[in-house]
VOVEXSE-887072 format. One record per residue (C-alpha): residue in one letter; x, y, z. Coordinates in steps of 0.2 Angstrom, whole numbers, padded with zeros to 4 digits, always signed. Layout:
REM VOVEXSE-887072
AXYZ ...
END
This chain:
REM VOVEXSE-887072
M+0416+0269-0295 S+0414+0262-0277 Q+0400+0250-0283 H+0411+0243-0297 A+0425+0240-0284 T+0413+0232-0272 K+0407+0220-0285 T+0425+0216-0291 R+0430+0212-0273 Q+0415+0200-0271 D+0419+0191-0288 L+0436+0188-0282 T+0431+0181-0265 E+0417+0170-0271 P+0416+0158-0286 A+0404+0164-0300 F+0392+0150-0298 L+0389+0154-0280 T+0382+0171-0285 E+0368+0164-0295 P+0352+0163-0286 S+0349+0144-0290 F+0366+0139-0283 R+0367+0151-0268 G+0359+0139-0256 L+0370+0124-0260 A+0385+0132-0251 I+0379+0131-0234 P+0376+0112-0232 E+0393+0109-0239 L+0401+0120-0226 S+0390+0113-0212 A+0395+0096-0217 A+0413+0100-0217 A+0412+0108-0200 A+0403+0093-0193 T+0417+0082-0200 E+0430+0093-0193 K+0422+0092-0176 L+0420+0073-0177 V+0438+0071-0182 A+0443+0082-0167 S+0433+0073-0155 L+0440+0056-0161 R+0458+0063-0159 L+0454+0069-0142 L+0447+0052-0137 W+0462+0044-0144 R+0474+0055-0135 E+0464+0051-0118 R+0461+0033-0123 R+0469+0028-0106 I+0456+0037-0096 V+0442+0030-0107 L+0449+0013-0105 R+0450+0015-0086 M+0432+0020-0086 A+0427+0005-0096 L+0437-0006-0085 A+0429+0002-0069 G+0412-0001-0077 L+0416-0019-0080 A+0422-0021-0062 V+0406-0014-0055 G+0396-0024-0067 T+0405-0040-0062 L+0403-0036-0044 L+0384-0033-0046 A+0383-0049-0057 F+0389-0059-0043 M+0381-0050-0028 L+0363-0049-0034 P+0352-0063-0028 K+0349-0077-0039 H+0331-0080-0046 Y+0324-0097-0053 Q+0309-0099-0063 S+0297-0114-0064 T+0284-0114-0077 V+0268-0125-0079 Q+0257-0125-0094 L+0238-0129-0094 M+0228-0135-0108 P+0213-0125-0113 P+0197-0131-0105 D+0184-0141-0115 A+0169-0131-0121 Q+0153-0138-0113 P+0135-0136-0118 G+0128-0122-0108 A+0145-0118-0100 G+0144-0099-0104 A+0129-0096-0092 M+0138-0107-0079 L+0155-0098-0081 A+0146-0081-0080 A+0138-0085-0064 L+0154-0092-0057 T+0163-0076-0061 A+0149-0066-0053 R+0152-0076-0037 A+0171-0075-0038 G+0170-0056-0037 G+0184-0043-0041 G+0189-0040-0058 I+0186-0057-0064 G+0167-0055-0068 A+0170-0039-0078 M+0184-0047-0088 A+0174-0063-0091 G+0159-0054-0095 D+0168-0045-0110 W+0176-0061-0116 L+0165-0076-0113 G+0155-0073-0128 S+0170-0074-0140 K+0184-0083-0130 S+0187-0099-0121 T+0186-0102-0103 G+0205-0100-0103 V+0202-0081-0100 L+0192-0086-0084 F+0206-0097-0078 I+0218-0082-0080 G+0207-0071-0070 M+0205-0084-0056 L+0224-0087-0056 R+0225-0068-0053 S+0211-0067-0040 R+0214-0062-0022 T+0206-0078-0015 L+0219-0089-0023 A+0233-0078-0019 D+0228-0077+0000 R+0228-0096+0000 L+0245-0097-0007 V+0252-0084+0005 Q+0245-0094+0019 R+0250-0111+0012 F+0268-0107+0010 D+0269-0093+0024 L+0275-0081+0011 R+0274-0066+0023 R+0289-0073+0032 E+0298-0079+0016 Y+0296-0062+0008 G+0299-0052+0024 E+0282-0043+0023 R+0271-0039+0038 L+0255-0037+0029 N+0245-0050+0018 Q+0243-0037+0005 D+0261-0034+0003 A+0264-0053+0002 R+0251-0054-0012 N+0259-0040-0022 K+0276-0048-0020 L+0268-0064-0026 A+0260-0056-0041 E+0277-0048-0046 N+0285-0065-0045 T+0271-0073-0055 G+0269-0071-0074 I+0253-0078-0083 S+0250-0078-0102 E+0239-0086-0114 D+0243-0091-0132 H+0229-0084-0142 K+0231-0097-0156 S+0232-0113-0146 G+0224-0107-0130 I+0238-0114-0119 I+0240-0105-0103 S+0258-0103-0096 L+0261-0099-0078 T+0279-0094-0072 V+0284-0092-0054 A+0301-0084-0049 D+0309-0087-0033 H+0326-0087-0024 D+0323-0106-0020 P+0321-0117-0035 T+0311-0130-0025 R+0299-0117-0018 A+0297-0110-0036 A+0291-0127-0043 A+0280-0130-0027 I+0271-0113-0029 A+0268-0116-0048 Q+0261-0133-0044 A+0250-0126-0030 Y+0243-0113-0042 V+0236-0127-0052 E+0229-0137-0037 E+0221-0121-0029 L+0213-0116-0046 E+0205-0133-0048 R+0199-0132-0030 L+0192-0115-0033 V+0183-0120-0049 S+0175-0134-0039 E+0169-0123-0025 L+0162-0109-0036 S+0154-0120-0049 T+0135-0115-0051 S+0130-0127-0065 A+0112-0134-0066 A+0120-0151-0061 H+0128-0143-0046 R+0112-0135-0040 E+0103-0152-0043 R+0116-0161-0033 L+0115-0149-0018 F+0096-0150-0018 L+0097-0170-0019 E+0110-0170-0006 A+0099-0160+0006 R+0084-0170+0002 L+0092-0186+0005 K+0096-0181+0023 V+0078-0177+0026 V+0072-0193+0018 K+0084-0203+0027 Q+0078-0196+0044 E+0060-0200+0039 L+0065-0218+0033 D+0074-0221+0050 Q+0059-0214+0059 A+0046-0225+0049 S+0057-0240+0052 A+0058-0237+0071 D+0039-0234+0072 F+0036-0250+0062 S+0048-0260+0073 R+0041-0254+0089 F+0023-0258+0084 A+0028-0276+0078 S+0038-0279+0094 Q+0024-0273+0106 N+0011-0283+0097 T+0021-0298+0091 A+0015-0294+0073 I+0029-0301+0062 N+0018-0303+0047 I+0000-0300+0049 P-0006-0309+0033 E+0005-0324+0035 Q+0001-0325+0054 G-0018-0324+0050 K-0017-0338+0037 A-0006-0349+0049 M-0018-0346+0063 V-0034-0350+0053 E-0025-0367+0047 A-0020-0370+0065 A-0038-0367+0071 A-0045-0379+0058 L-0033-0392+0063 L-0038-0391+0081 E-0056-0392+0077 G-0053-0408+0067 Q-0043-0415+0081 I-0057-0411+0093 I-0070-0419+0082 A-0060-0435+0081 A-0057-0435+0100 E-0075-0433+0104 S-0080-0447+0092 E-0067-0458+0101 L-0074-0453+0118 K-0092-0456+0113 G-0087-0474+0107 L-0077-0477+0123 S-0092-0471+0134 E-0103-0484+0128 I-0091-0497+0132 Y-0083-0491+0148 T-0089-0482+0164 P-0084-0464+0166 S-0071-0468+0179 N-0062-0479+0166 V-0044-0473+0163 R-0045-0473+0144 V-0061-0463+0145 R-0054-0450+0157 A-0038-0448+0146 V-0048-0445+0130 Q-0059-0432+0140 A-0043-0423+0146 R-0037-0423+0128 V-0053-0415+0122 S-0053-0402+0135 E-0035-0397+0131 L-0039-0396+0113 R-0054-0385+0116 R-0043-0374+0128 Q-0030-0372+0114 L-0043-0368+0101 E-0051-0354+0113 K-0034-0347+0116 L-0031-0347+0097 D-0048-0340+0093 G-0046-0326+0107 D-0062-0330+0115 P-0066-0315+0127 G-0072-0328+0141 T-0054-0335+0141 A-0045-0318+0143 T-0049-0316+0161 S-0038-0308+0174 G-0036-0324+0183 T-0029-0333+0168 S-0011-0339+0171 P+0003-0332+0160 S+0006-0350+0153 D-0012-0349+0146 R-0009-0333+0137 S-0004-0334+0119 V+0013-0326+0113 Y+0006-0321+0097 P-0010-0311+0094 S-0026-0321+0092 I-0037-0322+0077 R-0050-0309+0084 E-0035-0297+0087 L-0027-0299+0069 P-0040-0288+0060 L-0038-0274+0073 L-0018-0275+0071 G-0019-0276+0052 V-0024-0258+0049 P-0010-0249+0058 Y+0002-0263+0053 A-0002-0260+0035 D-0001-0241+0037 L+0016-0242+0045 L+0022-0255+0032 R+0016-0244+0018 R+0025-0229+0025 T+0041-0238+0027 K+0040-0245+0009 I+0036-0227+0002 Q+0051-0219+0011 E+0063-0234+0005 A+0057-0231-0013 V+0059-0212-0012 Y+0077-0215-0004 E+0082-0227-0017 T+0076-0215-0031 L+0085-0200-0024 T+0101-0210-0022 Q+0101-0214-0040 E+0097-0196-0045 Y+0111-0190-0033 E+0124-0201-0041 L+0119-0196-0059 A+0119-0177-0054 K+0137-0180-0047 V+0143-0187-0064 Q+0134-0173-0074 E+0142-0160-0063 V+0159-0167-0066 K+0155-0166-0085 E+0149-0148-0084 T+0163-0141-0073 P+0178-0135-0082 S+0193-0147-0079 V+0210-0141-0076 K+0222-0151-0087 V+0241-0150-0085 L+0251-0150-0101 D+0268-0147-0093 A+0269-0150-0074 A+0281-0138-0064 V+0298-0145-0062 V+0313-0139-0051 P+0323-0127-0062 E+0341-0132-0064 R+0348-0115-0071 R+0345-0097-0064 S+0335-0085-0073 F+0342-0069-0065 P+0354-0061-0065 P+0361-0062-0083 R+0379-0060-0078 L+0387-0058-0095 S+0375-0046-0101 L+0376-0036-0085 M+0395-0035-0086 L+0395-0030-0105 M+0382-0017-0102 S+0392-0010-0087 A+0408-0009-0097 A+0398+0000-0111 I+0391+0012-0099 G+0409+0015-0092 W+0416+0018-0109 A+0402+0030-0114 A+0404+0039-0097 G+0423+0040-0100 C+0420+0047-0118 A+0408+0060-0112 G+0419+0065-0097 V+0434+0068-0109 I+0424+0078-0121 L+0416+0088-0107 R+0432+0091-0099 S+0440+0097-0115 R+0425+0109-0118 W+0426+0115-0101 Q+0444+0120-0103 Q+0440+0130-0119 V+0428+0141-0109 N+0435+0158-0105 A+0441+0158-0087 E+0432+0175-0084 H+0415+0168-0089 P+0403+0170-0075 G+0396+0152-0076 K+0413+0145-0075 I+0418+0156-0060 L+0402+0150-0051 A+0405+0132-0055 E+0423+0133-0049 E+0417+0141-0032 I+0404+0127-0030 L+0417+0114-0033 R+0429+0122-0021 S+0416+0123-0007 A+0411+0105-0011 R+0429+0099-0009 L+0431+0109+0007 S+0415+0101+0014 S+0421+0084+0009 H+0438+0086+0017 R+0430+0092+0033 F+0418+0077+0033 L+0432+0065+0030 G+0443+0073+0043 M+0429+0072+0056 I+0426+0054+0052 S+0445+0050+0054 G+0446+0060+0070 R+0431+0050+0078 T+0439+0034+0072 R+0455+0038+0080 Q+0446+0042+0096 A+0437+0026+0096 L+0453+0016+0093 G+0462+0026+0107 S+0448+0023+0119 S+0448+0004+0115 E+0467+0003+0118 L+0467+0012+0134 P+0461-0003+0145 E+0475-0013+0137 G+0488-0001+0141 G+0482+0002+0159 Q+0484-0017+0162 
END
């Protein structure tokens, strides 16, 4: 009897299809969806009733965002774009050695990428290197501009204001510098390119670079040897009046032959005059004197040891070396001349090789080519004022909605709930502390104002 009554009451309270096992689980989602809809409608009604509070919060957020948008310092960005470096034969080994000398994280990164990437990866690593950053910090005195005491802090600040990226398809490198001063932003971006080119030239270790350094050092040594050989040759020629030994010998032999011919002619004339005139005759004595002078000149030219006596007057001595001295001077003269000629030939050859090595070094060194130069930006990049204002207004609106909903739920909590009692005690103590703090501040302010007014009242 009781079981039948219970079943009858259950049939009256629930529809028949809900009692079936296959449909019993469908009632719960419908009920939960209805409850969620009711909660949503209730929340919307609550927000509509308290729309003034929500609107005030949104306006307050808008005001705060507007204040921030106009108080935050402006930033300007200047961008420079670099073309990808040309691929050179054998540039991989050169760049690997270059990264090894550059140090830091450049070598590790370039070692992983040089086999499959262009030298643009190397350029990016060098742009981020500490060496280049230190040069820029010193060049623009960024410690003073950024208000930093240490170089490391200035480098970190510069790195934060610098963005470097590479287009993997085209290989173009983009470098962006942000700064409060638009002119300085463009100057730093351009200085990045200049210091990069300088660093590449300094760290280049190609075969042509090594050859140029060797030739440059060798040229200095050969130049010194050539100067010494020329000085020795000039000193020897000056001391011995040896201008040109072969030409001097030829000229002196011809002069000696001419003198001998003149002597023969004068002796023949003297013999003819002696048969006609006495030895005291004027003509005979003149021819005899001429013959004696010609013989003396021939002896001087010939270098007869009998004429080179200590009693010989300076006028009788020859300015140029005699025929007998020329063979003795010829050997050292030829040796010094040959040494000078060899040094001249070596110096000319090394000079030609040095110029060729410089040209080849320029070809093998990766060149920094600027696609778009840095220009002074005309518009600020930060802060985005409109976005900041809209975002602040949205945050204020969301905070207002959340505050209204939380306050409504807080009011629905039982007043005797332990958590609510604890929260109210904390709020009361916080309010009391704030009142005390504000009262203390106002009292001190009044004392300060009163002490400042006393001298005026006394006067």
